[in-house]
C-alpha positions in Angstrom: 8.0 81.5 -2.9 5.2 79.4 -2.0 5.8 75.6 -1.9 3.3 73.4 -2.8 2.9 69.9 -1.1 4.4 66.8 -2.4 3.1 65.4 -5.5 3.6 62.0 -7.4 3.0 61.8 -11.3 3.2 59.0 -13.8 3.3 59.6 -17.5 1.9 58.3 -19.7 -1.1 57.4 -17.4 -2.6 54.8 -19.8 0.1 52.5 -21.5 0.8 49.1 -22.7 2.4 46.8 -20.3 5.7 46.6 -22.2 6.1 50.4 -22.4 8.3 52.5 -19.9 6.7 55.0 -17.9 8.3 58.1 -16.0 7.6 58.4 -12.3 8.4 61.8 -10.7 8.0 62.9 -7.1 8.0 66.8 -6.5 7.4 69.4 -3.8 9.6 67.6 -1.4 12.0 69.2 1.0 15.7 69.1 0.0 17.3 65.8 0.7 14.0 64.4 2.1 13.9 60.7 2.8 10.8 59.0 1.3 9.3 55.6 0.7 7.5 54.9 -2.5 5.1 51.8 -2.5 3.5 50.4 -5.5 0.6 47.9 -5.5 -2.0 46.2 -7.8 -4.7 43.7 -7.8 -3.3 41.0 -10.1 -4.6 37.5 -11.0 -7.9 36.9 -9.2 -7.8 38.9 -5.7 -4.1 38.7 -5.1 -2.1 41.8 -4.3 1.3 42.3 -5.6 3.3 45.1 -4.1 6.8 46.8 -3.8 8.4 49.4 -1.8 11.6 51.3 -2.2 13.6 54.2 -0.5 14.7 57.3 -2.1 16.2 60.6 -1.0 15.2 63.8 -3.0 17.7 66.1 -4.6 18.6 69.7 -3.6 15.3 70.7 -5.4 13.0 68.4 -3.6 12.6 66.2 -6.6 12.8 62.3 -7.0 13.0 61.2 -10.6 13.2 57.3 -10.9 14.9 57.6 -14.4 17.9 59.4 -13.0 18.1 58.7 -9.3 19.2 55.8 -7.3 17.1 53.9 -4.9 19.0 53.4 -1.6 16.9 50.4 -0.2 13.8 48.5 -0.2 13.3 45.7 -2.7 15.8 47.2 -5.0 18.7 49.6 -5.3 20.3 51.7 -7.9 18.8 53.4 -10.8 15.8 51.4 -12.2 13.1 53.4 -13.7 10.6 50.5 -13.8 11.9 48.8 -10.6 8.7 49.6 -8.8 7.0 47.0 -11.2 9.7 44.4 -11.9 10.4 44.0 -8.1 6.7 43.4 -7.1 6.3 40.4 -4.9 3.0 38.8 -3.6 1.7 40.4 -0.5 2.2 38.4 2.6 -1.7 39.0 3.3 -2.7 37.0 0.1 -4.9 34.0 0.4 -2.8 32.1 -2.0 0.8 31.5 -1.3 3.6 32.0 -4.0 1.1 33.3 -6.5 2.2 34.7 -9.8 0.8 37.9 -11.4 0.4 37.3 -15.1 -1.0 34.0 -16.1 -4.9 34.3 -15.9 -5.3 38.0 -16.0 -8.2 39.4 -17.9 -6.5 41.1 -20.7 -9.4 43.2 -21.6 -9.1 45.1 -18.4 -6.2 47.4 -17.5 -4.4 46.7 -14.4 -4.5 49.7 -11.9 -1.1 50.1 -10.4 -1.3 52.4 -7.4 1.8 54.7 -6.4 1.9 55.9 -2.9 4.6 58.3 -1.4 5.4 58.4 2.3 7.6 60.4 4.4 10.8 58.8 5.8 12.2 55.4 5.2 9.5 53.0 6.4 9.8 49.3 7.2 7.1 47.3 5.4 5.1 46.8 8.6 4.6 50.5 9.1 3.8 51.5 5.5 0.0 50.6 5.7 -0.4 52.3 9.1 0.8 55.6 7.5 -1.0 58.2 5.5 0.8 58.8 2.2 2.0 62.3 1.2 0.6 61.8 -2.5 -0.8 59.1 -4.5 -1.6 58.4 -8.2 -2.7 55.6 -10.5 -1.3 54.3 -13.7 -3.3 51.9 -16.0 -1.2 49.4 -17.8 -2.6 47.1 -20.4 -1.9 43.9 -22.1 -3.9 44.8 -25.0 -3.9 48.0 -27.4 -6.9 49.9 -28.2 -8.6 48.3 -31.4 -7.2 44.8 -30.8 -10.2 42.2 -31.0 -10.5 39.3 -28.8 -12.0 36.2 -30.5 -12.6 33.0 -28.3 -12.1 29.8 -30.3 -14.0 26.5 -29.7 -13.8 24.7 -33.0 -13.6 21.0 -33.1 -11.1 20.0 -30.4 -9.3 23.5 -30.6 -9.7 25.8 -27.5 -8.0 29.0 -27.2 -8.4 32.9 -28.3 -7.3 34.7 -31.3 -6.3 38.2 -31.0 -6.6 40.4 -34.1 -4.7 43.5 -34.6 -6.4 46.8 -35.5 -6.4 48.0 -39.0 -7.3 46.3 -42.3 -4.7 43.6 -42.3 -3.9 40.9 -43.5 -1.4 40.2 -40.7 1.3 37.5 -40.2 0.3 35.0 -37.9 1.7 33.2 -34.8 0.7 30.5 -32.4 1.5 31.2 -28.6 2.2 28.3 -26.2 3.0 28.0 -22.5 4.2 25.2 -20.4 3.3 23.0 -17.5 1.1 25.5 -15.8 -1.6 24.5 -18.3 -4.9 26.3 -19.0 -5.3 29.2 -21.4 -2.9 32.2 -20.9 -3.7 35.2 -23.2 -1.3 38.1 -22.0 1.4 37.5 -24.5 -0.8 36.8 -27.5 -2.8 39.9 -26.8 0.5 42.0 -26.6 1.7 40.2 -29.9 -1.5 41.4 -31.5 -0.8 45.0 -30.2 2.3 45.0 -32.1 0.7 43.7 -35.2 0.6 40.0 -35.4 -2.5 37.9 -35.6 -1.9 35.8 -32.5 -3.5 32.4 -31.2 -3.2 31.8 -27.6 -3.6 28.0 -27.8 -4.6 26.0 -24.9 -3.5 22.2 -24.9 -4.4 20.7 -21.5 -6.0 21.7 -18.3 -8.5 23.9 -20.0 -12.1 23.5 -20.7 -12.8 19.8 -22.0 -9.0 19.3 -22.9 -7.0 16.7 -21.2 -6.1 17.2 -17.8 -2.3 16.6 -18.2 0.3 16.9 -21.0 1.8 13.3 -20.7 0.8 12.5 -24.2 0.9 15.2 -26.9 -0.6 14.7 -30.4 1.1 17.2 -32.6 -1.9 16.9 -35.0 -3.7 19.1 -32.6 -1.4 21.9 -33.1 -1.3 21.3 -36.9 -5.1 21.6 -36.9 -4.6 24.9 -34.9 -2.0 26.1 -37.8 -4.6 25.3 -40.4 -7.3 27.1 -38.6 -5.1 30.2 -38.1 -4.1 30.3 -41.6 -7.6 30.2 -42.7 -8.5 33.1 -40.7 -9.9 36.0 -42.6 -7.2 38.4 -41.1 -4.2 36.0 -41.6 -1.7 36.9 -44.4 -1.0 34.2 -46.9 2.0 31.8 -46.3 3.4 30.0 -43.4 3.0 31.0 -39.8 5.3 31.3 -36.7 5.0 29.7 -33.2 6.4 30.9 -29.9 6.5 28.9 -26.7 7.9 28.9 -23.2 9.3 26.0 -21.2 7.6 22.8 -22.6 5.6 25.1 -25.0 9.1 26.0 -26.5 9.8 22.2 -27.0 6.5 22.0 -28.8 7.3 25.0 -30.9 10.7 23.6 -31.8 9.2 20.3 -32.8 6.5 21.9 -34.8 8.8 24.0 -36.9 11.1 21.0 -37.4 8.5 18.4 -38.5 5.2 20.0 -39.4 4.7 21.9 -42.8 3.4 25.4 -42.5 5.7 26.6 -39.6 8.3 29.1 -41.0 9.8 30.0 -37.7 9.9 29.2 -33.9 10.8 31.2 -30.8 11.7 28.9 -28.1 12.0 30.5 -24.6 13.8 28.3 -21.9 12.5 25.2 -23.5 14.0 21.8 -23.4 15.8 21.2 -26.7 14.7 17.4 -26.6 11.5 15.9 -25.7 11.3 15.6 -21.9 8.6 14.4 -19.4 5.9 13.9 -22.1 5.6 11.8 -25.2 5.1 13.5 -28.6 3.3 11.8 -31.4 2.7 12.8 -35.1 1.2 10.7 -37.8 2.7 7.4 -36.6 6.0 8.7 -35.2 6.6 8.8 -31.4 9.2 10.9 -29.5 9.2 9.4 -26.0 10.4 12.0 -23.6 13.4 11.7 -21.3 12.3 11.2 -17.6 13.6 13.4 -14.8 16.0 11.7 -12.5 14.0 12.6 -9.4 16.9 11.6 -7.1 18.5 14.8 -8.3 15.7 16.9 -7.3 16.4 19.0 -4.2 14.6 21.7 -2.1 16.1 25.3 -1.8 14.5 27.9 0.3 11.1 26.1 0.6 11.0 25.7 -3.2 11.6 22.5 -5.3 14.5 22.6 -7.9 14.3 20.5 -11.0 17.2 22.0 -12.9 19.6 19.2 -12.1 17.3 16.4 -12.8 18.6 15.9 -16.3 22.3 16.3 -15.5 23.2 12.7 -16.5 21.8 13.0 -19.9 24.3 12.6 -22.9 23.5 15.2 -25.5 25.3 12.8 -28.1 22.8 10.0 -27.2 19.2 11.2 -26.9 17.7 8.4 -28.9 14.1 9.0 -30.1 13.8 12.1 -27.8 16.2 14.0 -30.3 14.4 16.9 -32.2 16.2 17.2 -35.6 15.5 20.8 -35.9 18.9 21.3 -37.8 17.4 19.4 -40.8 14.5 21.6 -41.2 14.2 24.7 -43.5 12.6 26.7 -40.7 14.2 29.6 -38.7 14.8 29.3 -34.9 15.4 31.9 -32.1 16.4 30.3 -28.9 16.4 32.1 -25.5 18.2 30.5 -22.4 18.5 32.1 -18.9 21.8 31.1 -17.3 20.2 31.2 -13.6 17.2 28.9 -14.6 16.4 26.4 -11.8 13.7 24.6 -13.7 15.8 23.2 -16.6 19.6 22.7 -17.1 19.9 25.4 -19.8 23.6 24.6 -20.3 22.7 21.0 -21.3 20.0 22.4 -23.6 22.5 24.6 -25.4 25.0 21.7 -25.8 22.3 19.6 -27.4 21.7 22.5 -29.9 25.4 22.9 -30.8 25.8 19.2 -31.1 23.0 19.1 -33.7 24.2 22.2 -35.4 27.7 20.8 -35.8 26.2 18.4 -38.3 25.0 19.2 -41.8 22.1 21.7 -41.3 19.5 23.4 -43.5 17.9 25.6 -40.7 18.6 29.2 -39.6 19.3 29.4 -35.9 20.2 32.0 -33.3 20.8 31.3 -29.6 20.7 34.1 -27.1 21.7 33.6 -23.4 20.8 35.8 -20.4 23.0 35.9 -17.2 21.2 36.1 -14.0 17.8 35.5 -15.4 15.3 32.7 -14.3 13.0 30.4 -16.2 9.8 32.6 -16.4 10.8 35.2 -18.9 7.7 37.2 -19.6 7.0 40.6 -21.2 9.0 43.7 -20.2 8.3 45.0 -16.7 6.5 42.1 -15.4 7.4 41.2 -11.9 10.1 38.5 -11.5 8.7 35.3 -10.1 11.5 33.3 -8.6 9.0 31.1 -6.6 5.6 30.1 -7.5 3.1 27.2 -6.9 3.6 24.7 -9.5 0.3 22.8 -10.5 2.3 19.9 -12.0 3.7 19.0 -8.6 1.4 20.8 -6.4 4.3 22.3 -4.7 6.2 25.6 -4.6 8.9 25.5 -7.3 12.1 27.5 -7.7 12.4 29.1 -11.1 15.6 31.1 -10.4 17.1 34.5 -11.5 17.5 37.7 -9.6 15.3 40.7 -9.9 17.4 43.2 -11.8 19.1 40.9 -14.4 15.8 39.2 -14.9 14.1 42.4 -15.6 16.9 43.3 -18.1 16.6 39.9 -19.8 12.8 40.3 -20.1 13.2 43.8 -21.8 16.0 42.5 -24.0 14.3 39.3 -25.2 11.0 40.9 -26.0 12.8 43.5 -28.1 14.6 40.6 -29.8 11.5 38.7 -30.4 9.7 41.7 -32.1 12.9 42.4 -34.2 13.0 38.7 -35.2 9.3 38.4 -36.2 9.6 41.5 -38.2 12.6 40.3 -40.2 10.9 36.9 -40.8 7.6 38.2 -41.8 8.4 41.6 -43.4 12.1 42.2 -44.3 12.3 38.7 -45.9 9.2 39.0 -47.7 10.5 42.0 -49.5 13.6 40.0 -50.9 
């Protein structure tokens, strides 16, 4: 029987970034050692890549859904490991870069998959000719989603409108100390049926350069603007935030009318670093104890800078979320090196032990780091942090972080569906 040469295929070829694809290599010899490399041009001109070793079965096939990787950047059965294990190329101009933040969501990312004979060390891969190659196009935005830039009054950001007639439940999407405008999560939320407002609040356009002083009335204006959008469903909206953006989300749902729920992803559960103000009230942030900061493998670690904080005595930095009528979903990564997530949970449980009127769910993820992003995004344990202009450690290991990203995203979509659809029918 004629044997065709090696081929690599990916299905589907065009897919949302949070969907699994199947990677299959065929036409190999039985028990043939191969190297599979994946690479993509991510944010700006940076290249992110991964390589992994497999051995074909008796039929000359490698199926990433059922076979174990034997080495490279990961081992074991990880169907999407070629994406989640990606690291910045050592040839990049920028050190410690991160793929997702400022990506153009209207363009699909072209992920290239190359298959090589033998188990090759990284230095040899680019010198060899691949046995077979293919490309998969992964997007943060579904067909039909509309992108609408916002420059209204002092508001700066982008609204993403789901396809279809609507109206749609609305959410504001916030990020943390990286600043600027990040659209990748909002565009993905719109792809799942939510009118999403990626809201910048510092270090973008003519907004303040820092987030030391945060006026919550800015976010209230954003809420009012979004509620009045022609595609917005009637009623209160949601807010989702990571890191400091999570603290803002928690505060908004606690004190500002019109927010029915908040998703908080590794956000401090009290005001930290900045000072929040709202209609004459002030929440002065708890300062980091910089003497507790340390360097680990060329990256700054801040996770222990609040170890001396007493959860029973936060003073004006306390966020009384338990007294609100909103619903809260918290995610905390147990291997987070940016904040002390154990402390943050103790704060929540201390407040919840009092008389409460809110709904609250807390989910923890072992082995995961600070930067929980949509599923199948590369784990970024070390990136250049703008706030300190130094490399910062975020924590986590690749496999458990990937599992946490998939699990948390499913939980977020389930939670939003329950809040906006299931409860509306009651």
